[in-house]
N, C-alpha and C positions, 0 to 999 in steps of 0.2 A: 583424634586427640588422645594422647597417652598421659595418664596421670602419674604412673610409676611403672617400673619394670614388672611389677607383680600384678598390676591392674591394667590389662591391655585395652579393655573397652569400658568407658565410663557408663554408669547407669543412666537411664533416661532422665531428662530434667524433671524436677518436681515442682508442684505449685507452691506459691508463696502464701496464698490465702485460701483456706478451705472452709466453706460455710461461714464466711465472715470472721474466721479465727485464723491466727498465724499458724503456719505449719511447724509444729514442735514435736511431732511423733509420727510413727508409722513406717519409717524407712531405716530402722535401726541396723538391719543387716547391711544395707548399702552403705550407710555411714561408716560402719566398722571396716568394710572392705576398702573404702577410699582413704581413711585416715591412718590405718595401721600399716605403714610402710617406713622404710629406713632410707629412702632415696634422698639425696641432697636437694634442698629447696632453692637456696640462693647461690650456692657454690658455682653452678654452671654459668650464671649470668653476672656475678659480681665483677665490678671494675676495680676492685681493691687488691693491691699486692701487699700481703701482710708484712713482708720484710722491709717495706718502706714506711711503716707506721710506727710511731713512737708511743702514741696513746690514742684512744678512741672515745667517743661519747654516743649515747643513745637517748632519744627523746620519745616518751610515750604520752599519748593523750587519752584520758578517760572521759567518756561522754555517756550521759544517762538522763532519762526523764521517766518518772513513774507512770504507771497506768492507773487510772482512777475511774470510779463509776459516776461520772459527772456529765455525760452527754445530755442532749436535749430531753431524752426520755429515760435517762438513767443508765444508758449503755456505757460500756467501757471505752474510754478514750484516753489519749495521751494528755498528761498534765500540760504539755506544751500547747496542744490544741485548745485546752481550756483557757490558757493564758491569752491566746489570740482573741478570744471572745470577751475578755475582761478589759475595760477601758484603762484601768490602772496598769495592768501588766502587759498590755499589747506591745508597747515599745520594747520591753525587756524580751518578749518572745521573739521579736524580729532580730534582736542582737544574738539570741541563742541560736536561731536558725543560721545566722552567718557563721557561728562557731562550728556547727555541725557540718556545713558544706565547705568550709574554708580550704581544707586540704585539697579538695577536688579542683580548686582554682589555682592554689599556690604551686602544687607539685608540677603540673604540666607547664606552668609559666617558667619555673626555675629550670626545669629540664631543657626547655626550648632555649634558654639563655646560656646553656652549657654548664650548668651547676649539677652537682651530684647530691641532692638532698636525701635525707632519710627521715622516716617517721613511722612510729608504731601506733596503731589505732585500736582502741578498746571501746566498742559500742555495745551497750546492754541490749538484750532482746526486747525489753520494753521500748527502748528508743527506736530500734529498727522497725517495730510495728507502728509506733507513733509517727515516724517519718512517712510511712505509707499513707497515713490518714491525712497528712497535710498536703494540700494542693495535688492530690493524686500521686504523691510519692516523687515529686520533682527532685527533691534532695537525694533520694536513693538513686535516681537515674544519674545524677551527677557523680555520686560516689562510685557507681559502677565503672566510671571512666578510669579510676585508679584502682578499682577492685578486680577488674577483669582484663583490661587492656594490658597486653604483654609488654608494651613499651615502658610502662611505669612499674613493672613487677620488681625490678631491682631496688626501688626506692621506698616502697610501702610494704609494711608488714602488718597484717591483721592479727590481733590477739584474741583468743577465745576467752570466755568469761561465763559466769552464771547467768542464765537467761533473764532472771527477774531481779538481778542485783541483790541477791541474798547474801548477807554476811555469814561466813562459814561457821563461826562459833555458835550461832543460834539457828542453824539450819538442821532439821532432822536428818540424821545420817543417811537413811535410804533415799532422801530427796536430793542429795548432792549430785549423784550421777544423773538424775532426771533433769536438773538444771543444765548440766554440762551437755547432755545429749540434745536437749531442747534447743540450745543455742546453735549447735552444729546443724540441726535440721533447718532452722530459720536462716542461718547464714548461707547454707547450700542452696536453699530455695531462691534466695535473692541473687547471689553472686556466682552460683554454679559449683559443680563438683571439683573442677580443677582448682578453683580458688580455695575451697575447703581443704583440699589435700595439702595445701601449703601453710595451713594454720597450725603451727607447732609450739607456740608459746601461749601461756595462760596467765591472765591477769585477774586475780581474785578481787571482788568488790572491796573497796577501802584498802586494798593491798593487805587485808587482814589474814593472818595465818593462824589457824586454830592451834592451840598448844596442848589440848587434851590428847593423850596418846592414841586413843581409839578414833577420835574424830580426824586427826591428822592422817593416820594410817589409811582410813577409808577414803579420804580426800585424795591422797597420793595414788592409791590403788585405782580410783575412778579416773584420774588424769591419765595414768599409763594405759588403762584399758581403752581410753578414748583417743589414744595416739599422740598425746602431748609429750614433748621432749623436755620442756623446761617451764619454770614458774617464776614470775616476778614477785618479789616480796620486799617489805621494808627491812632496813638493816637492824632496827631495834627489836624486830620480832624473832631474831635468831641469836644463838649463842654457840660457842664451841662445844665439843663433847665434854669438856671439863667445866662448862658453865661460865666461860669468860666472853667478853665482847669480841666480835670479829675484828681481826687486824687487817686482813687483805680484802676489804669490802669492794674493791674494784676488780676482783677476779671472780670467776664463777665458782660456786660452791656445790657440794653434794649434800643435799638435805636427807638426813636419816630419819625415817619414820618407823617407830617401834610401837606396837600395840600392847594391850594388857595381857596378851597370850604369848608375848615374846617374839612374834613374827616381825620381820623388818622388810622395808622397801626403801628405795632411794630414788631421788629425781634431782636433776640439775636445777639450781636456782641462780638467777641474776638479781643483784641487790640494788634496790632503789635507795640511794643515799639520801638521808634527810627526809625519808618518807615521800608522801605525795604532796608536793609543794608547788602550787601554781605560780607563786611569785618567782621562784628560782627558774622554773621552766619558761615563764613569761619573759625573763631576761636572758634566756639561753645560757644560764650559768654552767650547765654541764660542759659546754664547749670551752669556756674559760678555765674551768677546773682541770679539764684534760690537758690543757696547754702547760700545766705545772707538773705533769707526771711523765714518767719514762717507763720503758719496758721492764717487766718483772719475770722472774723465773717461775715456771709452772711445770712441775714434773722435771723433765730433762730439756725443756724448751723455754726460750724467752718469748714472751708474748706482750702485746700492748695491753695495758689495763683499760677497762671500759667503765666510764662514768655514766651511770644510768639514773634517770629521774623521770617521774611521772607527774603530770598536772591535769587538773580538770580542764578540758579543752574548750569549754564554753562559758564558764562562770568567772565573775570578778572582773574589775576594770583592767587588771594586769593582762589577763588573757584576751580580753576583747580589744583593748586599746593599744597595748604595747607589744604583745607577742607577735602579731603578723609582721611588723617592721623588723623586730629583733631577729625573727626567724629568717627572713629574707637577707638581712644584712650579713649574717654569719655565712650563708652559702656563697654570697658574692665575694666575701673576703677570702673564703677558702678557694674559690675558683681562680683567684689571682695568684695563688701559691705556685711556685715553680714545679713543673711536672717531675715526678721521680724523687723529689726532695723528701727526706724523712720528716714526718710531721704528724699533725693531728687530723684524723678523718672521722666521719660519722659512720656508724654501722647500726643495723638493726640486730635484735637479739639472736635470731637464728643464724643470720649471716655471720656474726661474730663467732658463735660456737662452731659453725661449720669450718670457718677459716682456721681457727686455732687447732681444731681436731685434725684438719688436713695437714697441718704443720707438725703433727706428732703428739699433741696432747690427747689424753684419754679422760673420760669422766672420772675414772678411778684416781687420776692425779689431782682432782679438785679438792681443796680443803673440805673436810667433813664438818657439818654443823647440824644442829637440831633446833626445834622450836624453843624459844626462851622459857625458862622455868623447868624444863624437863630434866635437867641435870640433878635438881634436888630430888626428883622422884626416883631416878635411877640410882641415886646414892643409897636409897632405902630399899629398892627392889632389884635384886640381882637377876640376870637373865634366866638362870636355872630355877628361880623361884617366882617367876613372873606369872601372876594370875590376876583376873579382874578384881578379886577381893583384896589382894595385896596392894594393887595400884590404888584402889579406892581408899584403903586405909592410909596409905602414905600421903595421899592428897589431903585427906581430912586432918592428919597430924600436922602437915605443913601449914594449913590454914589456921590451926589453933595456935601454933608457935609464931607465925608471922602474919599479922593482919594484912600486909600488903601483897601477900602471895595470892595469885588467882590462876585458876585453870578452868576456863570456860568449857562446859561439857554440852554437846548437842544431844538430841534425843534419838532413841531407837524406835520411836512411835509406840512401842509396847512398854517402854520404860521412860516415862515422861520426866526426865531430869533436865531442867532448862536453866539458862543464865538468870541469875537473880536480878531483881529490880525492873524487870520488864513484864510483869505478870499481866498487865492490862491487855497487851497485844500478844505476848508469847503464849498465853494459855489458849486463846482461839487458834493461833498458829499450830500448836502442838495437837490440839483436838482435831483440827481439820486434817492434818497430816495422818493422824492415827485412823480417822474415819476413811480417808482416801485409801490407805493400804489395807484396811480391814475389808473394804468393798472390792478393791481392784486386784490385790495380789492373788487371792484364791482363783479368780478368773484367769489371770495370766498363767498361773502355775498349771491349772487344769487344761488350759488351751494348748500349752506346749506338749501335753501328753495325749490330748484327745485325738482319736482317729476320725471321729465324726466331726467335721468342721462346723456343723450347725449347733453344736453343744457349747456350753460354757462361754456365753457372751459373743458368739459369732452371729453376724447378720448377713445372710446370703454369702457366706464364705469369706467375709471381710474380717481380717484380723482385728482384734480389739483396739490395738494402738492406732489403727487407721480409722476408727469410727469417731464420729463427731462427739458422741457422748463422752468417750474417753478423753479426747483432746480438750473438751471444755472443762472436765473435772481436773485434768492435769494442769491446765492453765490457771484455773482458780487457786489451786493448791500452791503453785509457784508464785502467783501474784501476791498472795497474802504474806509471803516471806520477804517481800521487797524491803530493803533497809529503811526506806522513808517511813514505813509504818512502825518499824522498830524504834526509831529515834523520836518520832513525833507522835506521842500517844494521847494527846489532848486535842480538843477542838475538831476541826474538819478532817484532819488526817486520821484520827481515831474513828470518826464516823465512817470514813471511806473503808477503813480496814474491817470494821464490824459489818458493813454492808456486803463486802466481798465474802466475808465469812458466812453470813446469813444465806446468801444466794448459793454459795458453793455447797453448804451443808444440805440445802433443799434439793439441789441438783443431784447430789450423790444419793440421797434417800429416794428420790423419784426415779432415777434411771438405772440404779444398780441393786 
């Protein structure tokens, strides 16, 4: 099996669970080798001829359940498993399970009926681990049918995400890449190296794009280092380089990320119109919107616009009751279209980008954009005078003159600057992250330089990131950053967060 022209032999399979913990670290070198390639993913197998397409649409489903310390003996379990044990929530849990496994049933059925469905799936790491805890992982085994089987490869695209569903604007900057790598480990352990090599799009939790220059820059940098080609974002989180709303929201854009030192990076973005809206997705509105559009000029080529939307794949009566029938109805309607006739088709994100680039488009042709609010900063800070002090001063001036201006800043662990109004949970989050890096980073830095493998955190020559004590510390640090603990800061959710914090702090002090 060849993953790419540059990777002739895949690494050996890796375990999914190690010492009762999910596999989220230890194979960083192998991950980098697998994901950092430029080979086409969908182009060799796509059944779409771009010249016959007037417009296209893409559907993404986001699925997540948090991990909580609520097992019989206080162990970490999925909130979904906790719901099964609750008489009130038991029926809801069963409906959620149907949502998590639905595509494993619908896609094979539609393909067998001659349809050409498309779906993008975003499963958080918390959920992947939680699904393994339920009935021995039956749902994961079903998902492997569309995650591994080459027959369904043209129809399903898996999107990467933050392992513990951490909102980027309140995630410590050094932890962003840890979430990204942890998800890649976990996904590869379940679905295999070949499946991971084809994950090229990234779906940030809440589709939230950080607008602070340094946080955004480090996020884009981490994505590119992890082999991602594009990012899914909400339309209202972006602006043009002159501060205007986007006009061509159905075309790919080039997101410019500039930090407070004046360094710049860019990455392709696909725009989720009207944000993450399960009602629109539940009614398959992207298909009907695409039917009103026609080809547009992009660079020197005309391309079909792409209507992209995301919805929570398991929550709400719309997604549970109406979406399955609406989803099937669209594909059967499209299957009845005359072959070769110009019209509307479905595409997944990477497939669309590969098709238009094969037709002559280049990322440099995509309209440039930036995170919303940054235009006001760069009006006050020119590239040649860009320094952290100048950027901080400009942000503070903007906040004073405009009460509605906001620029959420994540922390560097040694500089605990956090989003306001979340002190109850964010303070423990920042404290734990700081302690984690205080204990771990010197060991990792020394390990990389040490000639004697038994020094600096090694045990019998085992690298630190492969040791259970590191994996447990990393998991606890990432778990505490789950968005559920950010938004629900009272009652049982606050108790869960503080319990994870207490255990994590004790484990770090005891084992490092």
